[in-house]
Structures are given as C-alpha cells and as structure tokens.
N, C-alpha and C positions, 0 to 999 in steps of 0.2 A: 303268048305272054313271056317276056324275058325275066330271068331271075336277076334282080338288081343287087342282092346281097346274098352271096353263097353261105356265109356263116349263119345268118338269120334263117335262111331257107332250111338248111340241114338241121339246125338246132330245133326249129319249129317242128319238123318231121319227127325228130327224136322225142320231143315232148308229146306229140300226138300218139306215137307208137307206145310210149310208156303209159300214157293215160288210158288208151284203149286196153292195154294189157291189164292194168289195175282194175278198170271197170269190169272187164270180162271175168277176171279172177274173182271179183267180189260177188258175182252171180252164183258162185258155188256155195255161198253162205246165205243165211236168212237176212234179207235186206231190212225189213220193217218199214217204219215211216218216221217222219220227223219227231213226233211225240213219243214214239216207242221204237227206238233204233235197235236194229239187230247188228250182229257182228260184221255184216257186209255193207252196212250203210255208209260208214265213213270212207272205206276204200273206194266204194262206188262214186261217192260225191267228189272225192279227191281225184279219181280217174277222169271224171267228166270235166272237172275244173282244169286239170292239166291238159286235157285234149283241147279245150276251148282256148287256153293260153297258147298252145302250139299252133292252133288254127289261125289265131290273130297274128302271131309272129311270122308264120309262113305267108299269110296274106300281105303283111307289111313288107316282107322281103321281095315281093313281086311288084309292089307299088312305089315304095319310097326309093328315090334315087340315092345312090352312094357314089363316092368319088371314084373308087377303083374297083367296085364290084365286091369288095371285101372277100378275096379268095381264101379258101381254107388252106392253112399252112400244113406243115408236116406233123405227124403224130408226135406227141411229147411222151415218148416211151418211159423215160426215167420217172416223171411224176406219176404216170399211170401205174407203173409197177409198184412204186412205194405206197400209193394210196390203196390199191387193191391188196397188196401184201399186208399193210397195216390192219385192214379190216379182217383178213383171214387170221392173222396172229391174234387179234382181239377175240375173235370167236373161239379159237383154240384155247387161249389162256383163260377165258372166262369159265368155260365148262370142262376143259380138258378133253383128251381123247383116250378113254380108258382101254379101248381095244389095242392100242399100241403103247400103253403105259405112260401117257402124259397126264399128270394129275391136274385137277382144276386149280388154277392160281387165283381165281376170284376177280372181282370187279376192279379193285384198286390197282393191282399189278397189270391187269389187262388195259386199263385206261392209260397208265404210264407208258406201256409198250406201244399202244396205238398212237399216242401223242408224239413220242420220240421217233417212231418209224415214219409217220406221216410228215413230220417236220423235215425229213431228209428229201422230200419231194421238191422243196423250194431251192432257190439259189443260195439263200443265207440260212445258216443253222447255228443258233446260239444256245448252247446247253442250258445256261442259266434261265433264259427266257422260256425255253421249252419246259424246264422243270417247274417254273412258276405256273405256266399254263396248265400243265398236267395236274399239279396240286389243286388248282382251282376247279378243274374239270372233275377230278376225283371226289372232292368235297361236295360239289354241286350234284354230281350223280348219286353219291351216297344219300344225300338229303332228299333228293327227288324220288329215287327209286326204292330205297330201303326204308327211309323214315316216313315219307309222306304217302307213297303208293303201297308200301308194305309188300313189295315183290319178294319172292323167295328164290334167291340165287346166291351163290357163294360170294362173299365180300373179300375174304382173305384166302390165301393158299390153304388147300385141304389139309396139309400136314401140320399147319399151325392151328387152325380153328377146330380141329377135332378129328 
C-alpha cells in the first residue's frame, strides 16, 4: 500500500506514539472506573483516544488521494526553538531553581514571559497585541487556577509576596 499523504501519515504515527505512551504511563496509577475514577483514568482514556485519532489519520493517509503526496518540508527550527524555550522559561520562572539561586517569579511573570517568547516563533511580532494577549491569559489563569481550583503555587515573585 502506498502512502498518499506523507504529512498525514507521519502525524498519525506521532499521535499514535504519544497516545500509547500516555496510556502506558497511566497504568502506573490506579485506573478506577467511570463512576469512581482514579488518577490514571483520564490519561488512559486520553491516550486511547489519541491513539485512535492517530490510527484514523494514518489510515486516511494511505487511502485518500492527494495532489502531490503532501511531502514533509524542512524542519522549522526557529519556531521549534522558541516554543520549547518558552515552555522551559515558564517552568523555571513559575517555581524558580533554588539550587542555582533563581527565585520563583510566580504565575503572572511566567505567563508574560511564555507569551512574549512564544510570540517570537511567528513571522509577525507586535508587542502591543502580545501584551494584550498575555494580560488576558494571566487574568484567566489566575481566575481558573488560583480562584476557582484553589491551587497552591506562587502568583507573584517570591521577593514581593513574602
């Protein structure tokens, strides 16, 4: 059988690999059942769903004709670097790295940094629009995680809040 869409084929395989990894990792926790879910229930179901989506996409890539075979292009290193870097900076700023003397900067600063760094992955970067987006994300995250879910992690830099 011939691959008719390289992009769909490889993305389907990526979804399947990620889904299997999540489902397998979930087996290390108590699964439970639908009425009484354990901590592994949601990742298991998510993994199974992602695997099924990947299977469907891979099957479709083998069956549905495309005009040029949709070849995979070159790696987009700049966006990849900025997106991965933004997530690493977010994690470091959120909790800090006490072993090397980086204090926790909290949720708000981490979200602003994440948004500004990730925005540099695109072709256009408008500081005003990114600042508005970062503000909306910061307010929404504060309301969702701190106010509604009552999660306990730093909101402001540690040298300000106490």
